N, CA, C, O and the ligand as a Tripos MOL2 file, in Angstrom:
@<TRIPOS>MOLECULE
protein
  281   279    71     0     0
PROTEIN
NO_CHARGES

@<TRIPOS>ATOM
      1 N         -12.4260    2.2640    2.6090 N.3       1 MET1
      2 CA        -11.4890    3.1340    1.9050 C.3       1 MET1
      3 C         -11.1020    2.5390    0.5850 C.2       1 MET1
      4 O         -10.8430    1.3400    0.4860 O.2       1 MET1
      5 N         -11.0610    3.3300   -0.3860 N.am      2 THR2
      6 CA        -10.5740    2.8590   -1.7470 C.3       2 THR2
      7 C          -9.2570    3.4130   -2.0000 C.2       2 THR2
      8 O          -8.7720    4.2910   -1.2870 O.2       2 THR2
      9 N          -8.6390    2.8790   -3.0680 N.am      3 ASN3
     10 CA         -7.3330    3.4050   -3.4640 C.3       3 ASN3
     11 C          -7.4650    4.4900   -4.5380 C.2       3 ASN3
     12 O          -6.4690    4.9590   -5.0890 O.2       3 ASN3
     13 N          -8.6500    4.8580   -4.8080 N.am      4 SER4
     14 CA         -8.8420    5.8590   -5.8470 C.3       4 SER4
     15 C          -8.3500    7.2220   -5.3800 C.2       4 SER4
     16 O          -8.4960    7.5730   -4.2090 O.2       4 SER4
     17 N          -7.7790    7.9740   -6.2790 N.am      5 TYR5
     18 CA         -7.2690    9.2880   -5.9400 C.3       5 TYR5
     19 C          -8.2790   10.3490   -6.3160 C.2       5 TYR5
     20 O          -7.9790   11.5410   -6.2510 O.2       5 TYR5
     21 N          -9.4390    9.9480   -6.6980 N.am      6 THR6
     22 CA        -10.4430   10.8980   -7.0380 C.3       6 THR6
     23 C         -11.7310   10.6660   -6.4200 C.2       6 THR6
     24 O         -12.2630    9.5570   -6.4700 O.2       6 THR6
     25 N         -12.2620   11.6660   -5.8340 N.am      7 ASP7
     26 CA        -13.6260   11.5330   -5.3310 C.3       7 ASP7
     27 C         -14.6030   11.9870   -6.3550 C.2       7 ASP7
     28 O         -14.3360   12.9190   -7.1140 O.2       7 ASP7
     29 N         -15.7520   11.3310   -6.3890 N.am      8 PRO8
     30 CA        -16.7500   11.7150   -7.4060 C.3       8 PRO8
     31 C         -17.0620   13.2310   -7.3740 C.2       8 PRO8
     32 O         -17.3770   13.8680   -8.3790 O.2       8 PRO8
     33 N         -16.9480   13.7470   -6.1460 N.am      9 GLU9
     34 CA        -17.2280   15.1380   -5.9830 C.3       9 GLU9
     35 C         -16.2480   16.0600   -6.7740 C.2       9 GLU9
     36 O         -16.5750   17.1720   -7.1890 O.2       9 GLU9
     37 N         -15.0940   15.5320   -6.9330 N.am     10 ASP10
     38 CA        -14.0530   16.3700   -7.7120 C.3      10 ASP10
     39 C         -14.4970   16.6230   -9.1370 C.2      10 ASP10
     40 O         -14.1350   17.6270   -9.7500 O.2      10 ASP10
     41 N         -15.3030   15.6770   -9.6640 N.am     11 LEU11
     42 CA        -15.7140   15.7220  -11.0880 C.3      11 LEU11
     43 C         -16.8250   16.7580  -11.2950 C.2      11 LEU11
     44 O         -17.2730   16.9970  -12.4170 O.2      11 LEU11
     45 N         -17.2360   17.3390  -10.2280 N.am     12 ARG12
     46 CA        -18.2210   18.4500  -10.4590 C.3      12 ARG12
     47 C         -17.5090   19.7150  -10.7900 C.2      12 ARG12
     48 O         -18.1250   20.7030  -11.1890 O.2      12 ARG12
     49 N         -16.1900   19.6930  -10.6240 N.am     13 TRP13
     50 CA        -15.4220   20.9890  -10.8560 C.3      13 TRP13
     51 C         -15.2880   21.1930  -12.3690 C.2      13 TRP13
     52 O         -15.2980   20.2640  -13.1770 O.2      13 TRP13
     53 N         -15.1630   22.4690  -12.6760 N.am     14 LYS14
     54 CA        -14.9420   22.8110  -14.1050 C.3      14 LYS14
     55 C         -13.6140   23.5790  -14.1460 C.2      14 LYS14
     56 O         -13.1960   24.1960  -13.1660 O.2      14 LYS14
     57 N         -12.9870   23.5170  -15.2890 N.am     15 CYS15
     58 CA        -11.7750   24.3220  -15.5390 C.3      15 CYS15
     59 C         -12.2310   25.7970  -15.6630 C.2      15 CYS15
     60 O         -13.1890   26.1530  -16.3490 O.2      15 CYS15
     61 N         -11.4670   26.5940  -14.9500 N.am     16 HIS16
     62 CA        -11.8100   28.0370  -14.9140 C.3      16 HIS16
     63 C         -11.6250   28.6520  -16.3290 C.2      16 HIS16
     64 O         -12.3810   29.5050  -16.7950 O.2      16 HIS16
     65 N         -10.5560   28.1390  -16.9580 N.am     17 LYS17
     66 CA        -10.2390   28.7190  -18.2690 C.3      17 LYS17
     67 C         -11.1940   28.3170  -19.3530 C.2      17 LYS17
     68 O         -11.6870   29.1620  -20.1000 O.2      17 LYS17
     69 N         -11.4720   26.9860  -19.4520 N.am     18 CYS18
     70 CA        -12.1610   26.3830  -20.5690 C.3      18 CYS18
     71 C         -13.6390   26.2270  -20.3130 C.2      18 CYS18
     72 O         -14.4400   26.0270  -21.2260 O.2      18 CYS18
     73 N         -13.9910   26.3290  -18.9940 N.am     19 ASP19
     74 CA        -15.4000   26.0970  -18.6460 C.3      19 ASP19
     75 C         -15.8470   24.6940  -19.1030 C.2      19 ASP19
     76 O         -16.9670   24.5010  -19.5750 O.2      19 ASP19
     77 N         -14.8940   23.6880  -18.9390 N.am     20 MET20
     78 CA        -15.2310   22.3420  -19.2440 C.3      20 MET20
     79 C         -15.1500   21.5020  -17.9680 C.2      20 MET20
     80 O         -14.3010   21.7510  -17.1120 O.2      20 MET20
     81 N         -16.0390   20.5010  -17.8430 N.am     21 PHE21
     82 CA        -15.9650   19.5680  -16.7600 C.3      21 PHE21
     83 C         -14.6770   18.7680  -16.7900 C.2      21 PHE21
     84 O         -14.2300   18.3500  -17.8580 O.2      21 PHE21
     85 N         -14.0800   18.5520  -15.6370 N.am     22 LEU22
     86 CA        -12.8190   17.8550  -15.5810 C.3      22 LEU22
     87 C         -13.1180   16.3540  -15.7370 C.2      22 LEU22
     88 O         -14.1910   15.8790  -15.3650 O.2      22 LEU22
     89 N         -12.2130   15.6770  -16.2560 N.am     23 SER23
     90 CA        -12.3000   14.2050  -16.3690 C.3      23 SER23
     91 C         -11.1450   13.5910  -15.6360 C.2      23 SER23
     92 O         -10.1230   14.2550  -15.4630 O.2      23 SER23
     93 N         -11.2460   12.3890  -15.2060 N.am     24 VAL24
     94 CA        -10.1930   11.7520  -14.4400 C.3      24 VAL24
     95 C          -9.1740   11.2040  -15.4030 C.2      24 VAL24
     96 O          -9.5290   10.5390  -16.3760 O.2      24 VAL24
     97 N          -7.9510   11.4660  -15.1530 N.am     25 GLY25
     98 CA         -6.9180   10.9410  -15.9820 C.3      25 GLY25
     99 C          -5.5780   10.9300  -15.2030 C.2      25 GLY25
    100 O          -5.4510   11.5000  -14.1200 O.2      25 GLY25
    101 N          -4.5950   10.2510  -15.8160 N.am     26 PRO26
    102 CA         -3.3490   10.1700  -15.1790 C.3      26 PRO26
    103 C          -2.6400   11.5120  -15.1180 C.2      26 PRO26
    104 O          -2.6340   12.2410  -16.1100 O.2      26 PRO26
    105 N          -2.0450   11.8620  -13.9910 N.am     27 ALA27
    106 CA         -1.3710   13.1600  -13.8150 C.3      27 ALA27
    107 C          -0.2780   12.9050  -12.9450 C.2      27 ALA27
    108 O          -0.3030   11.9590  -12.1570 O.2      27 ALA27
    109 N           0.7480   13.7430  -13.0440 N.am     28 SER28
    110 CA          1.8560   13.6360  -12.1030 C.3      28 SER28
    111 C           2.0560   14.9600  -11.3790 C.2      28 SER28
    112 O           1.9120   16.0330  -11.9630 O.2      28 SER28
    113 N           2.3770   14.8680  -10.1530 N.am     29 LEU29
    114 CA          2.7110   16.0570   -9.4420 C.3      29 LEU29
    115 C           4.0140   15.8310   -8.7000 C.2      29 LEU29
    116 O           4.3500   14.7000   -8.3460 O.2      29 LEU29
    117 N           4.7300   16.8860   -8.4720 N.am     30 THR30
    118 CA          6.0260   16.8080   -7.8490 C.3      30 THR30
    119 C           5.8740   17.3710   -6.4530 C.2      30 THR30
    120 O           5.3250   18.4570   -6.2620 O.2      30 THR30
    121 N           6.3650   16.6220   -5.4750 N.am     31 TYR31
    122 CA          6.2350   17.1010   -4.0780 C.3      31 TYR31
    123 C           7.4610   16.6520   -3.3260 C.2      31 TYR31
    124 O           7.7770   15.4620   -3.3030 O.2      31 TYR31
    125 N           8.1490   17.5760   -2.7180 N.am     32 MET32
    126 CA          9.3860   17.2500   -1.9810 C.3      32 MET32
    127 C          10.3550   16.4030   -2.7960 C.2      32 MET32
    128 O          11.0050   15.4900   -2.2870 O.2      32 MET32
    129 N          10.4240   16.7340   -4.0580 N.am     33 GLY33
    130 CA         11.3840   16.1140   -4.9170 C.3      33 GLY33
    131 C          10.9640   14.7280   -5.4100 C.2      33 GLY33
    132 O          11.7190   14.0770   -6.1310 O.2      33 GLY33
    133 N           9.8070   14.2870   -5.0420 N.am     34 LYS34
    134 CA          9.2880   13.0640   -5.5490 C.3      34 LYS34
    135 C           8.1630   13.3460   -6.6110 C.2      34 LYS34
    136 O           7.3320   14.2430   -6.4770 O.2      34 LYS34
    137 N           8.2210   12.5420   -7.6090 N.am     35 THR35
    138 CA          7.1270   12.6300   -8.5810 C.3      35 THR35
    139 C           6.1440   11.5390   -8.2740 C.2      35 THR35
    140 O           6.4420   10.3470   -8.2060 O.2      35 THR35
    141 N           4.9630   12.0360   -8.0970 N.am     36 ILE36
    142 CA          3.8420   11.1180   -7.7640 C.3      36 ILE36
    143 C           2.9330   10.9730   -8.9530 C.2      36 ILE36
    144 O           2.4630   11.9900   -9.4630 O.2      36 ILE36
    145 N           2.6630    9.8200   -9.4150 N.am     37 ASN37
    146 CA          1.6840    9.6300  -10.4580 C.3      37 ASN37
    147 C           0.3990    9.1170   -9.8060 C.2      37 ASN37
    148 O           0.3840    8.1940   -8.9910 O.2      37 ASN37
    149 N          -0.6700    9.7840  -10.2270 N.am     38 ALA38
    150 CA         -1.9830    9.4830   -9.6300 C.3      38 ALA38
    151 C          -3.0690    9.8060  -10.6730 C.2      38 ALA38
    152 O          -2.8560   10.5560  -11.6250 O.2      38 ALA38
    153 N          -4.1750    9.2320  -10.4530 N.am     39 ARG39
    154 CA         -5.3700    9.6320  -11.2930 C.3      39 ARG39
    155 C          -6.0210   10.8290  -10.6670 C.2      39 ARG39
    156 O          -6.4530   10.7470   -9.5170 O.2      39 ARG39
    157 N          -6.1160   11.9280  -11.3560 N.am     40 LEU40
    158 CA         -6.5990   13.1290  -10.8240 C.3      40 LEU40
    159 C          -7.5180   13.7860  -11.8110 C.2      40 LEU40
    160 O          -7.4600   13.5340  -13.0150 O.2      40 LEU40
    161 N          -8.3490   14.6140  -11.2900 N.am     41 PRO41
    162 CA         -9.2590   15.3620  -12.2420 C.3      41 PRO41
    163 C          -8.3920   16.3090  -13.0990 C.2      41 PRO41
    164 O          -7.6390   17.1260  -12.5700 O.2      41 PRO41
    165 N          -8.5140   16.1800  -14.4100 N.am     42 VAL42
    166 CA         -7.8060   17.0740  -15.3240 C.3      42 VAL42
    167 C          -8.7630   17.6200  -16.2970 C.2      42 VAL42
    168 O          -9.7850   17.0080  -16.6080 O.2      42 VAL42
    169 N          -8.4380   18.7860  -16.7880 N.am     43 CYS43
    170 CA         -9.2190   19.4210  -17.8410 C.3      43 CYS43
    171 C          -8.7900   18.7430  -19.1520 C.2      43 CYS43
    172 O          -7.6100   18.6900  -19.5000 O.2      43 CYS43
    173 N          -9.8270   18.2160  -19.8730 N.am     44 PRO44
    174 CA         -9.5420   17.4840  -21.1450 C.3      44 PRO44
    175 C          -9.0130   18.5010  -22.2270 C.2      44 PRO44
    176 O          -8.4270   18.0900  -23.2280 O.2      44 PRO44
    177 N          -9.2180   19.7290  -22.0140 N.am     45 GLN45
    178 CA         -8.7960   20.6660  -23.0340 C.3      45 GLN45
    179 C          -7.4060   21.1910  -22.8750 C.2      45 GLN45
    180 O          -6.5740   21.0920  -23.7770 O.2      45 GLN45
    181 N          -7.1500   21.7760  -21.6650 N.am     46 CYS46
    182 CA         -5.8490   22.4590  -21.4840 C.3      46 CYS46
    183 C          -4.8920   21.6220  -20.5390 C.2      46 CYS46
    184 O          -3.7280   21.9780  -20.3550 O.2      46 CYS46
    185 N          -5.4140   20.5340  -19.9690 N.am     47 GLY47
    186 CA         -4.5080   19.7120  -19.1810 C.3      47 GLY47
    187 C          -4.3380   20.1810  -17.7410 C.2      47 GLY47
    188 O          -3.5500   19.6170  -16.9820 O.2      47 GLY47
    189 N          -5.0830   21.2130  -17.3780 N.am     48 PHE48
    190 CA         -5.0720   21.6980  -16.0110 C.3      48 PHE48
    191 C          -5.4140   20.5420  -15.0580 C.2      48 PHE48
    192 O          -6.3800   19.8050  -15.2540 O.2      48 PHE48
    193 N          -4.5910   20.4200  -14.0360 N.am     49 VAL49
    194 CA         -4.8510   19.3870  -13.0440 C.3      49 VAL49
    195 C          -5.4570   20.0490  -11.7670 C.2      49 VAL49
    196 O          -4.8800   20.9690  -11.1880 O.2      49 VAL49
    197 N          -6.5720   19.5650  -11.3840 N.am     50 LEU50
    198 CA         -7.1510   20.0650  -10.1650 C.3      50 LEU50
    199 C          -6.5560   19.4250   -8.9590 C.2      50 LEU50
    200 O          -6.6650   18.2140   -8.7630 O.2      50 LEU50
    201 N          -5.9240   20.2340   -8.1440 N.am     51 ILE51
    202 CA         -5.4530   19.7100   -6.8510 C.3      51 ILE51
    203 C          -5.8950   20.7270   -5.7730 C.2      51 ILE51
    204 O          -5.2950   21.7840   -5.5790 O.2      51 ILE51
    205 N          -6.9100   20.3560   -5.1350 N.am     52 SER52
    206 CA         -7.3340   21.2440   -4.0360 C.3      52 SER52
    207 C          -6.3160   21.0250   -2.8690 C.2      52 SER52
    208 O          -5.6030   20.0250   -2.7790 O.2      52 SER52
    209 N          -6.3240   22.0000   -2.0400 N.am     53 GLU53
    210 CA         -5.3830   21.8830   -0.9000 C.3      53 GLU53
    211 C          -5.6240   20.6550   -0.1080 C.2      53 GLU53
    212 O          -4.7020   19.9460    0.2960 O.2      53 GLU53
    213 N          -6.8960   20.4090    0.1110 N.am     54 GLU54
    214 CA         -7.3500   19.2370    0.8790 C.3      54 GLU54
    215 C          -6.8930   17.9840    0.1820 C.2      54 GLU54
    216 O          -6.3330   17.0780    0.7990 O.2      54 GLU54
    217 N          -7.1340   17.9410   -1.0930 N.am     55 LEU55
    218 CA         -6.7230   16.7790   -1.8700 C.3      55 LEU55
    219 C          -5.2540   16.5960   -1.8200 C.2      55 LEU55
    220 O          -4.7780   15.4850   -1.5900 O.2      55 LEU55
    221 N          -4.4940   17.6730   -2.0310 N.am     56 ALA56
    222 CA         -3.0530   17.5670   -2.0760 C.3      56 ALA56
    223 C          -2.5400   17.0760   -0.7740 C.2      56 ALA56
    224 O          -1.7400   16.1410   -0.7520 O.2      56 ALA56
    225 N          -2.9480   17.6460    0.3020 N.am     57 LEU57
    226 CA         -2.4330   17.2670    1.5900 C.3      57 LEU57
    227 C          -2.8290   15.8280    1.9330 C.2      57 LEU57
    228 O          -1.9950   15.0400    2.3780 O.2      57 LEU57
    229 N          -4.1330   15.4850    1.7200 N.am     58 GLY58
    230 CA         -4.5410   14.1550    2.0450 C.3      58 GLY58
    231 C          -3.9580   13.0760    1.1560 C.2      58 GLY58
    232 O          -3.5170   12.0300    1.6320 O.2      58 GLY58
    233 N          -3.9620   13.3330   -0.0950 N.am     59 LYS59
    234 CA         -3.5030   12.2660   -1.0410 C.3      59 LYS59
    235 C          -1.9800   12.1590   -0.9470 C.2      59 LYS59
    236 O          -1.4460   11.0520   -1.0140 O.2      59 LYS59
    237 N          -1.2970   13.2310   -0.8000 N.am     60 ILE60
    238 CA          0.1760   13.1720   -0.7240 C.3      60 ILE60
    239 C           0.5380   12.4520    0.5700 C.2      60 ILE60
    240 O           1.5010   11.6850    0.5830 O.2      60 ILE60
    241 N          -0.1690   12.6610    1.6150 N.am     61 ALA61
    242 CA          0.1100   11.9260    2.8330 C.3      61 ALA61
    243 C          -0.1050   10.4260    2.6250 C.2      61 ALA61
    244 O           0.6740    9.5970    3.0940 O.2      61 ALA61
    245 N          -1.2020   10.0970    1.8960 N.am     62 GLU62
    246 CA         -1.4390    8.6990    1.5710 C.3      62 GLU62
    247 C          -0.3290    8.0840    0.7210 C.2      62 GLU62
    248 O           0.1780    6.9970    0.9950 O.2      62 GLU62
    249 N           0.0230    8.8400   -0.3270 N.am     63 VAL63
    250 CA          1.0480    8.3880   -1.2200 C.3      63 VAL63
    251 C           2.4110    8.2300   -0.5150 C.2      63 VAL63
    252 O           3.1710    7.3030   -0.7960 O.2      63 VAL63
    253 N           2.6790    9.1220    0.3620 N.am     64 GLU64
    254 CA          3.9520    9.0580    1.1500 C.3      64 GLU64
    255 C           3.9530    7.8010    1.8770 C.2      64 GLU64
    256 O           4.9530    7.0870    1.9390 O.2      64 GLU64
    257 N           2.7740    7.5050    2.4610 N.am     65 GLN65
    258 CA          2.7130    6.2880    3.3420 C.3      65 GLN65
    259 C           2.9640    5.0630    2.4310 C.2      65 GLN65
    260 O           3.6800    4.1360    2.8110 O.2      65 GLN65
    261 N           2.3730    5.0760    1.2430 N.am     66 LEU66
    262 CA          2.5970    3.9760    0.3080 C.3      66 LEU66
    263 C           4.0660    3.8040   -0.0310 C.2      66 LEU66
    264 O           4.5950    2.6950   -0.1000 O.2      66 LEU66
    265 N           4.7040    4.9490   -0.2380 N.am     67 LEU67
    266 CA          6.1390    4.9490   -0.5760 C.3      67 LEU67
    267 C           6.9360    4.3860    0.5380 C.2      67 LEU67
    268 O           7.8760    3.6200    0.3250 O.2      67 LEU67
    269 N           6.5570    4.7720    1.7770 N.am     68 GLU68
    270 CA          7.3290    4.3490    2.9190 C.3      68 GLU68
    271 C           7.1110    2.8860    3.1640 C.2      68 GLU68
    272 O           8.0260    2.1930    3.6090 O.2      68 GLU68
    273 N           5.9080    2.3840    2.8810 N.am     69 ASP69
    274 CA          5.6050    0.9960    3.1390 C.3      69 ASP69
    275 C           6.3640    0.0600    2.2340 C.2      69 ASP69
    276 O           6.4700   -1.1320    2.5230 O.2      69 ASP69
    277 N           6.8840    0.5690    1.1620 N.am     70 LYS70
    278 CA          7.5400   -0.3060    0.1660 C.3      70 LYS70
    279 C           8.7780   -1.0130    0.7520 C.2      70 LYS70
    280 O           9.4410   -1.7780    0.0520 O.2      70 LYS70
    281 ZN         -8.9630   23.8890  -19.2250 Zn       71 ZN71
@<TRIPOS>BOND
     1     1     2 1
     2     2     3 1
     3     3     4 2
     4     3     5 am
     5     5     6 1
     6     6     7 1
     7     7     8 2
     8     7     9 am
     9     9    10 1
    10    10    11 1
    11    11    12 2
    12    11    13 am
    13    13    14 1
    14    14    15 1
    15    15    16 2
    16    15    17 am
    17    17    18 1
    18    18    19 1
    19    19    20 2
    20    19    21 am
    21    21    22 1
    22    22    23 1
    23    23    24 2
    24    23    25 am
    25    25    26 1
    26    26    27 1
    27    27    28 2
    28    27    29 am
    29    29    30 1
    30    30    31 1
    31    31    32 2
    32    31    33 am
    33    33    34 1
    34    34    35 1
    35    35    36 2
    36    35    37 am
    37    37    38 1
    38    38    39 1
    39    39    40 2
    40    39    41 am
    41    41    42 1
    42    42    43 1
    43    43    44 2
    44    43    45 am
    45    45    46 1
    46    46    47 1
    47    47    48 2
    48    47    49 am
    49    49    50 1
    50    50    51 1
    51    51    52 2
    52    51    53 am
    53    53    54 1
    54    54    55 1
    55    55    56 2
    56    55    57 am
    57    57    58 1
    58    58    59 1
    59    59    60 2
    60    59    61 am
    61    61    62 1
    62    62    63 1
    63    63    64 2
    64    63    65 am
    65    65    66 1
    66    66    67 1
    67    67    68 2
    68    67    69 am
    69    69    70 1
    70    70    71 1
    71    71    72 2
    72    71    73 am
    73    73    74 1
    74    74    75 1
    75    75    76 2
    76    75    77 am
    77    77    78 1
    78    78    79 1
    79    79    80 2
    80    79    81 am
    81    81    82 1
    82    82    83 1
    83    83    84 2
    84    83    85 am
    85    85    86 1
    86    86    87 1
    87    87    88 2
    88    87    89 am
    89    89    90 1
    90    90    91 1
    91    91    92 2
    92    91    93 am
    93    93    94 1
    94    94    95 1
    95    95    96 2
    96    95    97 am
    97    97    98 1
    98    98    99 1
    99    99   100 2
   100    99   101 am
   101   101   102 1
   102   102   103 1
   103   103   104 2
   104   103   105 am
   105   105   106 1
   106   106   107 1
   107   107   108 2
   108   107   109 am
   109   109   110 1
   110   110   111 1
   111   111   112 2
   112   111   113 am
   113   113   114 1
   114   114   115 1
   115   115   116 2
   116   115   117 am
   117   117   118 1
   118   118   119 1
   119   119   120 2
   120   119   121 am
   121   121   122 1
   122   122   123 1
   123   123   124 2
   124   123   125 am
   125   125   126 1
   126   126   127 1
   127   127   128 2
   128   127   129 am
   129   129   130 1
   130   130   131 1
   131   131   132 2
   132   131   133 am
   133   133   134 1
   134   134   135 1
   135   135   136 2
   136   135   137 am
   137   137   138 1
   138   138   139 1
   139   139   140 2
   140   139   141 am
   141   141   142 1
   142   142   143 1
   143   143   144 2
   144   143   145 am
   145   145   146 1
   146   146   147 1
   147   147   148 2
   148   147   149 am
   149   149   150 1
   150   150   151 1
   151   151   152 2
   152   151   153 am
   153   153   154 1
   154   154   155 1
   155   155   156 2
   156   155   157 am
   157   157   158 1
   158   158   159 1
   159   159   160 2
   160   159   161 am
   161   161   162 1
   162   162   163 1
   163   163   164 2
   164   163   165 am
   165   165   166 1
   166   166   167 1
   167   167   168 2
   168   167   169 am
   169   169   170 1
   170   170   171 1
   171   171   172 2
   172   171   173 am
   173   173   174 1
   174   174   175 1
   175   175   176 2
   176   175   177 am
   177   177   178 1
   178   178   179 1
   179   179   180 2
   180   179   181 am
   181   181   182 1
   182   182   183 1
   183   183   184 2
   184   183   185 am
   185   185   186 1
   186   186   187 1
   187   187   188 2
   188   187   189 am
   189   189   190 1
   190   190   191 1
   191   191   192 2
   192   191   193 am
   193   193   194 1
   194   194   195 1
   195   195   196 2
   196   195   197 am
   197   197   198 1
   198   198   199 1
   199   199   200 2
   200   199   201 am
   201   201   202 1
   202   202   203 1
   203   203   204 2
   204   203   205 am
   205   205   206 1
   206   206   207 1
   207   207   208 2
   208   207   209 am
   209   209   210 1
   210   210   211 1
   211   211   212 2
   212   211   213 am
   213   213   214 1
   214   214   215 1
   215   215   216 2
   216   215   217 am
   217   217   218 1
   218   218   219 1
   219   219   220 2
   220   219   221 am
   221   221   222 1
   222   222   223 1
   223   223   224 2
   224   223   225 am
   225   225   226 1
   226   226   227 1
   227   227   228 2
   228   227   229 am
   229   229   230 1
   230   230   231 1
   231   231   232 2
   232   231   233 am
   233   233   234 1
   234   234   235 1
   235   235   236 2
   236   235   237 am
   237   237   238 1
   238   238   239 1
   239   239   240 2
   240   239   241 am
   241   241   242 1
   242   242   243 1
   243   243   244 2
   244   243   245 am
   245   245   246 1
   246   246   247 1
   247   247   248 2
   248   247   249 am
   249   249   250 1
   250   250   251 1
   251   251   252 2
   252   251   253 am
   253   253   254 1
   254   254   255 1
   255   255   256 2
   256   255   257 am
   257   257   258 1
   258   258   259 1
   259   259   260 2
   260   259   261 am
   261   261   262 1
   262   262   263 1
   263   263   264 2
   264   263   265 am
   265   265   266 1
   266   266   267 1
   267   267   268 2
   268   267   269 am
   269   269   270 1
   270   270   271 1
   271   271   272 2
   272   271   273 am
   273   273   274 1
   274   274   275 1
   275   275   276 2
   276   275   277 am
   277   277   278 1
   278   278   279 1
   279   279   280 2
@<TRIPOS>SUBSTRUCTURE
     1 MET1         2 RESIDUE 1 A MET
     2 THR2         6 RESIDUE 1 A THR
     3 ASN3        10 RESIDUE 1 A ASN
     4 SER4        14 RESIDUE 1 A SER
     5 TYR5        18 RESIDUE 1 A TYR
     6 THR6        22 RESIDUE 1 A THR
     7 ASP7        26 RESIDUE 1 A ASP
     8 PRO8        30 RESIDUE 1 A PRO
     9 GLU9        34 RESIDUE 1 A GLU
    10 ASP10       38 RESIDUE 1 A ASP
    11 LEU11       42 RESIDUE 1 A LEU
    12 ARG12       46 RESIDUE 1 A ARG
    13 TRP13       50 RESIDUE 1 A TRP
    14 LYS14       54 RESIDUE 1 A LYS
    15 CYS15       58 RESIDUE 1 A CYS
    16 HIS16       62 RESIDUE 1 A HIS
    17 LYS17       66 RESIDUE 1 A LYS
    18 CYS18       70 RESIDUE 1 A CYS
    19 ASP19       74 RESIDUE 1 A ASP
    20 MET20       78 RESIDUE 1 A MET
    21 PHE21       82 RESIDUE 1 A PHE
    22 LEU22       86 RESIDUE 1 A LEU
    23 SER23       90 RESIDUE 1 A SER
    24 VAL24       94 RESIDUE 1 A VAL
    25 GLY25       98 RESIDUE 1 A GLY
    26 PRO26      102 RESIDUE 1 A PRO
    27 ALA27      106 RESIDUE 1 A ALA
    28 SER28      110 RESIDUE 1 A SER
    29 LEU29      114 RESIDUE 1 A LEU
    30 THR30      118 RESIDUE 1 A THR
    31 TYR31      122 RESIDUE 1 A TYR
    32 MET32      126 RESIDUE 1 A MET
    33 GLY33      130 RESIDUE 1 A GLY
    34 LYS34      134 RESIDUE 1 A LYS
    35 THR35      138 RESIDUE 1 A THR
    36 ILE36      142 RESIDUE 1 A ILE
    37 ASN37      146 RESIDUE 1 A ASN
    38 ALA38      150 RESIDUE 1 A ALA
    39 ARG39      154 RESIDUE 1 A ARG
    40 LEU40      158 RESIDUE 1 A LEU
    41 PRO41      162 RESIDUE 1 A PRO
    42 VAL42      166 RESIDUE 1 A VAL
    43 CYS43      170 RESIDUE 1 A CYS
    44 PRO44      174 RESIDUE 1 A PRO
    45 GLN45      178 RESIDUE 1 A GLN
    46 CYS46      182 RESIDUE 1 A CYS
    47 GLY47      186 RESIDUE 1 A GLY
    48 PHE48      190 RESIDUE 1 A PHE
    49 VAL49      194 RESIDUE 1 A VAL
    50 LEU50      198 RESIDUE 1 A LEU
    51 ILE51      202 RESIDUE 1 A ILE
    52 SER52      206 RESIDUE 1 A SER
    53 GLU53      210 RESIDUE 1 A GLU
    54 GLU54      214 RESIDUE 1 A GLU
    55 LEU55      218 RESIDUE 1 A LEU
    56 ALA56      222 RESIDUE 1 A ALA
    57 LEU57      226 RESIDUE 1 A LEU
    58 GLY58      230 RESIDUE 1 A GLY
    59 LYS59      234 RESIDUE 1 A LYS
    60 ILE60      238 RESIDUE 1 A ILE
    61 ALA61      242 RESIDUE 1 A ALA
    62 GLU62      246 RESIDUE 1 A GLU
    63 VAL63      250 RESIDUE 1 A VAL
    64 GLU64      254 RESIDUE 1 A GLU
    65 GLN65      258 RESIDUE 1 A GLN
    66 LEU66      262 RESIDUE 1 A LEU
    67 LEU67      266 RESIDUE 1 A LEU
    68 GLU68      270 RESIDUE 1 A GLU
    69 ASP69      274 RESIDUE 1 A ASP
    70 LYS70      278 RESIDUE 1 A LYS
    71 ZN71       281 GROUP 0 **** ****
């Protein structure tokens, strides 16, 4: 297991609006009142952050565990 928040597979996605391949960059998402900073696939043009449901559920669970372990 790695600590990366991005699977190489995610980078095959394109932004629907811009038709550009997503690149990995820092992004923040808010979940249950917590702001989580992670490296996620983002559109370089409009800043759209790709969060698939699977990614969101899996990664947020991971991140929550990290927060709890502190
Ligand atoms: Zn875009």
